[in-house]
C-alpha positions as CSV (number, residue, x, y, z in Angstrom):
1,M,97.1,89.7,111.0
2,R,97.6,89.5,107.2
3,R,98.6,93.2,107.3
4,F,101.2,92.4,110.0
5,W,102.9,89.8,107.7
6,V,102.9,92.3,104.8
7,G,104.6,94.8,107.0
8,F,107.0,92.2,108.3
9,M,108.1,91.2,104.8
10,L,108.7,94.8,103.9
11,L,110.7,95.2,107.0
12,L,112.9,92.2,106.1
13,L,113.5,93.8,102.8
14,L,114.6,97.0,104.5
15,L,116.9,95.2,106.8
16,A,118.5,93.2,104.0
17,A,119.0,96.2,101.7
18,G,119.6,99.1,104.1
19,S,121.8,99.9,107.0
20,A,121.1,100.7,110.6
21,S,121.7,104.3,110.0
22,A,119.2,107.1,110.4
23,G,116.1,106.8,108.3
24,D,115.8,103.0,107.9
25,N,113.2,103.0,110.8
26,W,115.3,100.7,113.1
27,V,117.6,101.3,115.9
28,I,120.0,98.9,117.7
29,V,121.4,100.4,120.9
30,A,125.2,99.8,121.1
31,T,127.2,102.3,123.2
32,S,130.4,102.3,125.3
33,G,128.2,102.5,128.4
34,E,125.1,100.6,129.6
35,G,122.9,102.1,126.9
36,T,121.6,105.4,125.6
37,P,119.6,108.2,127.2
38,V,116.1,108.9,126.0
39,Y,114.2,112.1,126.3
40,A,110.6,113.3,126.8
41,S,110.5,115.2,123.5
42,A,112.6,116.2,120.5
43,T,113.6,119.4,122.2
44,S,113.6,118.5,125.9
45,Q,116.9,118.2,127.9
46,R,115.1,116.1,130.5
47,Q,116.3,112.5,130.4
48,V,113.4,110.2,131.2
49,G,115.2,106.9,131.1
50,T,117.9,104.7,129.6
51,L,117.4,102.1,126.9
52,Y,120.0,99.3,127.4
53,N,122.6,98.2,124.8
54,G,120.9,95.5,122.8
55,F,117.5,97.3,122.7
56,Y,116.2,96.7,119.1
57,Q,113.1,98.3,117.8
58,G,111.5,100.4,115.0
59,I,111.6,104.1,115.4
60,G,110.4,107.2,113.5
61,L,111.5,107.8,109.9
62,D,112.3,111.5,110.3
63,D,114.5,113.2,112.8
64,T,113.8,116.4,114.7
65,N,116.8,118.1,116.1
66,G,118.7,114.9,115.6
67,R,116.2,112.8,117.6
68,Y,113.8,110.1,116.4
69,E,110.4,109.3,117.9
70,C,110.4,105.9,119.6
71,G,107.1,104.4,120.9
72,L,107.6,102.1,123.9
73,T,103.9,101.6,124.6
74,K,100.7,103.2,123.3
75,D,100.9,105.7,126.1
76,T,104.6,106.3,126.2
77,V,106.7,107.9,123.5
78,V,110.4,108.8,124.0
79,W,113.0,110.5,121.7
80,I,116.3,108.9,120.9
81,N,119.5,110.1,119.2
82,Q,120.2,107.2,116.8
83,Q,123.7,108.2,115.9
84,R,124.8,108.2,119.5
85,A,122.7,105.1,120.3
86,E,124.5,103.1,117.6
87,S,128.0,104.5,118.2
88,R,129.5,101.1,119.0
89,L,127.4,99.1,116.5
90,P,129.5,96.7,114.5
91,E,129.5,97.5,110.8
92,G,127.0,95.6,108.7
93,V,124.8,94.4,111.6
94,Y,121.1,95.0,110.8
95,G,119.4,92.7,113.3
96,P,119.9,89.8,115.7
97,G,120.0,87.1,113.1
98,G,122.8,88.5,110.9
99,T,126.6,87.9,110.8
100,G,128.3,90.0,113.4
101,A,125.2,90.2,115.7
102,E,127.1,88.3,118.4
103,N,129.5,91.3,118.7
104,V,126.7,93.8,119.6
105,P,127.1,94.9,123.2
106,C,124.1,93.9,125.3
107,N,123.0,95.0,128.7
108,C,119.4,93.7,128.3
109,F,118.9,90.8,130.7
110,L,116.4,88.0,131.5
111,A,114.2,88.5,134.6
112,E,111.4,86.7,136.3
113,V,108.3,88.1,138.0
114,T,108.5,87.6,141.7
115,A,104.8,87.7,142.7
116,D,101.4,86.8,141.3
117,G,99.4,89.8,140.0
118,A,102.4,91.9,139.1
119,K,101.3,94.7,136.9
120,L,102.6,95.7,133.5
121,Y,101.9,99.4,133.0
122,S,101.7,101.6,129.9
123,G,103.8,104.3,131.6
124,T,105.9,105.1,134.6
125,G,102.9,106.9,136.2
126,H,101.3,103.5,136.8
127,K,97.8,104.8,135.7
128,H,97.0,102.2,133.0
129,V,97.5,98.5,133.5
130,L,98.2,96.6,130.3
131,A,98.4,93.2,131.9
132,E,98.9,91.2,135.1
133,H,101.6,88.5,135.3
134,R,102.1,85.4,137.4
135,A,105.1,84.7,139.5
136,G,107.8,83.0,137.5
137,T,106.9,84.7,134.2
138,L,110.0,85.6,132.2
139,V,110.5,89.0,130.7
140,L,113.2,90.7,128.7
141,V,114.5,93.9,130.6
142,C,115.4,96.5,128.0
143,G,115.8,99.7,130.0
144,S,115.7,101.6,133.2
145,F,113.2,104.4,134.0
146,G,113.6,105.6,137.6
147,N,112.0,102.9,139.8
148,D,110.7,100.9,136.8
149,Y,112.2,98.6,134.2
150,Y,111.0,98.7,130.6
151,V,110.3,95.1,129.6
152,K,109.4,93.2,126.5
153,R,108.5,89.7,125.4
154,A,105.7,89.3,127.9
155,G,104.0,92.3,126.6
156,S,105.8,95.7,126.3
157,G,105.5,98.1,129.2
158,F,106.9,99.2,132.6
159,M,107.2,97.1,135.7
160,P,108.4,98.2,139.2
161,K,111.9,97.0,139.8
162,G,110.8,95.4,143.0
163,T,108.6,93.0,141.2
164,L,111.4,91.5,139.1
165,R,114.4,89.3,139.8
166,K,117.4,89.1,137.4
167,V,117.8,85.5,136.1
168,Q,120.8,85.9,133.7
169,D,122.6,88.2,131.4
170,L,122.0,87.8,127.7
171,T,123.8,88.3,124.5
172,F,122.1,90.3,121.8
173,V,121.3,87.2,119.8
174,Q,119.9,85.4,122.9
175,A,117.7,88.4,123.8
176,Y,115.8,88.0,120.5
177,D,115.8,84.2,120.3
178,G,112.5,82.5,121.2
179,T,114.0,80.6,124.1
180,F,116.4,83.3,125.3
181,G,119.2,80.9,124.4
182,M,118.1,78.3,127.0
183,E,119.0,74.7,126.2
184,G,117.5,71.4,127.2
185,L,114.0,72.7,127.5
186,E,111.1,70.3,127.8
187,T,108.8,70.2,124.7
188,A,105.1,69.5,124.4
189,T,102.5,68.9,121.7
190,V,99.6,71.3,121.2
191,Y,96.2,69.7,121.1
192,L,93.3,71.7,119.7
193,E,89.7,70.9,118.6
194,Q,90.1,73.5,115.9
195,D,93.1,74.3,113.7
196,R,94.7,77.2,115.4
197,L,94.9,79.2,118.7
198,Q,96.4,82.6,119.3
199,L,98.9,82.6,122.2
200,S,98.1,85.0,125.0
201,A,100.3,87.8,126.2
202,S,99.7,86.9,129.9
203,A,99.2,83.7,131.9
204,T,96.3,85.3,133.8
205,G,93.9,85.9,131.0
206,V,94.0,89.6,132.1
207,S,95.7,91.5,129.3
208,E,95.1,94.1,126.6
209,E,98.5,93.3,125.1
210,R,98.8,91.0,122.1
211,T,101.1,88.4,120.6
212,N,101.5,87.8,116.9
213,T,102.1,84.1,117.4
214,S,99.6,81.4,116.9
215,V,99.9,77.6,117.3
216,R,98.3,74.9,115.2
217,N,97.0,71.5,116.3
218,G,100.0,69.2,116.5
219,D,102.7,71.9,116.9
220,E,105.6,71.3,119.2
221,V,106.4,74.1,121.7
222,A,109.3,74.6,124.1
223,I,108.2,75.2,127.7
224,L,110.1,78.2,129.1
225,R,108.2,78.3,132.4
226,D,105.5,76.1,134.1
227,L,103.0,78.6,135.6
228,G,100.5,76.3,137.2
229,D,97.6,75.9,134.8
230,W,99.4,77.9,132.2
231,A,102.8,77.6,130.5
232,Q,105.1,80.2,128.9
233,V,106.2,78.8,125.6
234,A,108.2,79.4,122.4
235,V,107.2,78.1,119.0
236,K,110.0,76.7,116.9
237,N,112.3,79.2,118.5
238,R,110.1,82.1,117.4
239,Y,108.7,84.6,119.9
240,G,106.1,82.8,122.0
241,G,103.5,83.6,124.6
242,F,101.3,81.9,127.1
243,I,99.0,78.9,126.7
244,E,96.7,77.0,129.1
245,K,98.3,73.7,129.9
246,R,95.1,71.8,129.1
247,Y,96.0,72.3,125.4
248,L,99.3,70.5,126.1
249,D,97.5,67.5,127.8
250,P,96.3,64.9,125.3
251,N,93.5,64.0,127.7
252,G,92.6,67.7,128.5
253,D,89.7,69.9,127.4
254,H,90.9,71.2,124.0
255,G,87.9,73.5,123.3
256,V,88.6,77.2,122.8
257,P,86.3,79.8,124.5
258,T,84.1,81.6,122.0
259,A,81.6,84.4,121.8
260,V,79.3,85.9,119.3
261,I,79.7,89.4,117.9
262,K,76.6,91.5,118.8
263,T,76.2,95.0,117.4
264,D,73.7,97.8,118.3
265,H,71.9,97.0,115.0
266,P,72.2,93.9,112.7
267,L,73.2,96.2,109.8
268,N,76.2,97.6,111.7
269,R,79.6,95.9,112.0
270,L,82.0,95.8,114.9
271,N,85.5,97.4,114.6
272,V,88.3,95.0,115.4
273,R,91.2,97.2,116.5
274,Y,94.9,96.5,116.5
275,S,95.1,97.5,120.2
276,A,92.7,98.0,123.1
277,D,92.1,101.6,122.2
278,K,89.2,103.2,120.5
279,N,91.6,105.4,118.4
280,S,93.6,102.4,117.3
281,W,93.7,101.2,113.7
282,S,90.6,99.3,112.7
283,Q,91.7,96.1,110.9
284,V,88.3,94.8,109.9
285,K,84.7,95.1,110.8
286,F,82.9,91.9,111.7
287,C,79.2,91.1,111.2
288,S,76.7,90.6,114.0
289,G,76.3,86.9,114.8
290,L,79.8,85.9,113.9
291,R,81.4,83.4,116.3
292,V,85.0,84.2,117.3
293,Q,87.6,82.9,119.7
294,V,88.1,84.7,123.0
295,L,91.7,85.1,124.1
296,G,91.6,87.4,127.1
297,S,90.0,90.6,128.6
298,A,91.1,93.7,130.5
299,N,89.8,97.2,131.1
300,G,86.6,96.6,129.1
301,W,88.3,95.2,126.1
302,T,88.5,91.6,124.8
303,E,91.1,90.1,122.4
304,I,89.4,87.9,119.8
305,A,90.6,85.8,116.9
306,I,89.2,84.1,113.8
307,Y,91.0,81.8,111.3
308,A,90.4,80.4,107.9
309,E,89.7,76.6,108.0
310,K,91.8,76.4,104.8
311,G,94.7,78.7,103.8
312,T,96.6,81.2,105.8
313,W,94.1,84.0,106.4
314,S,93.6,85.1,110.0
315,E,92.6,88.1,112.0
316,H,92.9,89.0,115.7
317,G,92.6,92.1,117.6
318,F,90.5,93.9,120.2
319,V,86.8,94.7,120.6
320,K,84.8,96.4,123.4
321,S,83.7,93.5,125.6
322,V,80.1,94.8,125.7
323,Y,79.7,93.8,122.0
324,L,80.3,90.1,122.7
325,A,77.6,87.6,123.7
326,T,78.0,84.2,125.3
327,D,75.8,81.3,126.4
328,D,72.0,82.0,126.2
329,E,72.5,85.6,125.1
330,A,74.5,84.5,122.1
331,E,71.5,82.4,120.8
332,A,69.4,85.5,120.6
333,V,71.9,87.6,118.6
334,P,70.6,88.1,115.0
335,N,73.0,86.6,112.4
336,A,73.8,89.3,109.8
337,C,76.5,87.2,108.1
338,V,74.9,87.0,104.6
339,R,75.2,84.0,102.3
340,V,76.3,85.0,98.8
341,R,77.4,83.5,95.4
342,L,79.6,84.9,92.7
343,L,77.7,86.0,89.6
344,R,80.7,85.7,87.4
345,D,84.3,84.4,87.3
346,Y,86.6,86.5,89.5
347,K,90.4,86.8,89.3
348,P,91.7,88.5,92.4
349,Y,95.1,89.4,91.1
350,Q,96.3,90.8,87.8
351,Y,99.3,88.3,87.9
352,G,98.6,84.7,88.7
353,N,96.2,82.0,87.6
354,E,93.9,81.9,90.5
355,I,90.2,82.3,89.5
356,Y,87.1,81.9,91.5
357,P,84.4,80.6,89.2
358,A,80.8,81.9,88.9
359,G,78.6,80.1,91.4
360,T,81.2,80.0,94.1
361,E,79.4,80.3,97.4
362,G,80.3,81.6,100.9
363,T,79.3,83.8,103.8
364,V,80.1,87.5,104.3
365,I,81.7,87.7,107.7
366,G,82.8,91.3,107.6
367,V,84.1,94.2,105.6
368,E,87.4,96.0,105.2
369,E,87.6,99.7,105.1
370,T,89.2,99.4,101.7
371,N,85.7,98.7,100.3
372,R,85.9,94.9,100.3
373,F,83.8,92.1,101.6
374,V,85.5,89.5,103.8
375,I,83.9,86.2,102.8
376,R,84.4,82.7,104.2
377,L,84.0,80.4,101.2
378,D,82.4,77.1,101.5
379,S,85.8,75.5,100.7
380,G,87.0,76.8,104.1
381,E,89.2,79.6,102.6
382,V,88.7,83.2,103.6
383,R,89.1,85.8,100.8
384,S,88.2,89.4,100.3
385,F,86.1,90.6,97.3
386,P,85.4,94.1,96.1
387,D,82.1,95.8,96.9
388,E,82.7,98.2,94.0
389,D,83.2,96.8,90.5
390,A,82.2,97.5,86.9
391,D,79.3,95.0,87.3
392,P,77.7,93.3,90.3
393,L,79.9,90.5,91.5
394,L,78.0,89.1,94.5
395,E,74.4,87.9,94.8
396,P,72.8,87.4,98.2
397,I,71.2,83.9,98.8
398,A,68.0,84.2,100.9
399,P,69.5,87.2,102.8
400,P,68.1,88.4,106.2
401,V,66.4,91.7,105.5
402,W,66.5,94.8,107.7
403,E,65.1,98.2,106.9
404,A,67.0,101.4,106.5
405,R,66.1,104.9,105.4
406,T,67.9,107.3,103.1
407,T,69.4,110.3,104.8
408,K,69.5,112.4,101.6
409,Q,68.3,112.3,98.0
410,I,70.3,109.5,96.4
411,A,70.5,107.6,93.1
412,L,69.4,104.0,92.9
413,R,71.8,102.4,90.4
414,E,72.0,99.1,88.5
415,G,75.6,98.3,89.7
416,P,77.9,99.1,92.6
417,N,79.7,102.0,91.0
418,S,79.1,105.6,90.3
419,N,79.2,105.1,86.5
420,S,76.4,102.5,86.6
421,K,73.1,103.3,85.0
422,K,70.8,105.3,87.2
423,I,67.4,103.5,87.8
424,R,65.8,106.4,89.6
425,S,66.2,108.9,92.5
426,L,65.2,108.1,96.0
427,K,64.0,110.9,98.2
428,S,65.5,111.6,101.6
429,G,63.6,109.5,104.2
430,T,62.8,106.6,101.7
431,T,62.5,103.2,103.4
432,V,64.7,100.6,101.7
433,E,65.2,96.9,102.5
434,V,68.9,96.1,102.8
435,L,70.1,92.9,101.2
436,L,73.8,93.3,101.3
437,R,75.7,96.1,102.9
438,G,79.2,96.8,101.7
439,E,81.6,99.5,103.0
440,K,80.9,101.8,100.0
441,W,77.8,100.3,98.2
442,V,74.6,98.7,99.5
443,L,72.3,96.4,97.6
444,V,68.7,97.4,98.5
445,R,65.2,96.6,97.5
446,V,62.6,99.4,97.1
447,N,59.0,98.4,96.3
448,G,60.2,95.1,94.8
449,E,62.9,96.8,92.7
450,T,66.6,96.2,93.5
451,G,69.6,98.4,93.0
452,Y,72.6,99.9,94.6
453,V,72.9,103.0,96.8
454,L,75.9,104.6,98.6
455,N,76.4,103.3,102.1
456,N,76.9,106.8,103.5
457,A,73.4,107.7,102.4
458,I,71.4,105.3,104.5
459,K,70.8,104.8,108.2
460,P,69.4,101.6,109.8
461,K,65.9,101.9,111.1
462,K,65.2,100.9,114.7
463,I,63.9,97.3,115.1
464,K,60.5,97.4,116.8
């Protein structure tokens, strides 16, 4: 999630400084007709659909034959001629919130789902279901693809035209407003036992789509649709999602479903991916034994979330469902989240006055692939710390110990870096006790002697 906000801020800078011309990575469809044709490839003459006026999304940076790549879902990519798509775009309009946006032509419209269990597909071939929606769910219709509409705002994907009913036309500004421009909506307060909850992308709990919107205990939400035991909501006019109505009832059950991460070995970590796809970007790797929120499941994937008790850190994404344990099974999962303390003062940024003093304690809950530990400090804050530094930074406190073996001859060093003094060489096949496993360096103990070895040179031993 933190990477999302970094990217979002960069995007705002682009929108403020650039134009909507080719190369700024955004397109706003504005033509003299209903929209712009899109094609199956950069060279194909076969039109696969039409994206309506008012469609607004990032596209590829580089053109091929005058066309730019535009990903509609993880399985569907189309190509668009940006110059033609923006032929009627008013000068100086870079997004739905700027001056002049009210003059952008818009053929996108608001529609509602007409039957329970309506499928949201990743493509027009209807092979892969991204989510199931309830009757009454509102969606933003942004294009036409044969017998399907392309929709957004309740997940992005394709729905058969027969499963949707038009509710009203929208202006460009309304299409990207959290409430679709609707007035007089009922509001409700969110009640949570914990601080935060990620909104779902479906009111059925069956979804491999995601939202980037969370609510905090005490937040006010606008109710767009009452969907039985769920509600479709907007948060402070931002894009919203779906929430169980028990969280809007002061006398309801406000507990969030949780599960425990279980890996195939305590020394291994579980990839949390941006989308429900094994090839999707891995945001972080969580330790075995970590308890996480469960948001919804579909097609063998589960969306999970974890938040800092203090501060703004959060992470949510998708894991394979088989690596989650609940109830009695969760109690038997070994906890590989290692308690640590800082050996010296640490200043995370070159600029700024923030310093974490020596002796600060916390628990390693995961690692980032940028060679950093993710640590939940005892203060409630979550912060990442390097696993490679000039001198050792972290000291395990009574760590759980599992054995591994070296897979090649490797140096045992005094510190977690390649320039640190070599203690001795370890032969391939040497058994080591793992005290703290980073993404690049591992603190191990060999015959009572501790030191660091490279992570890619060890393999966990099977637990007997």
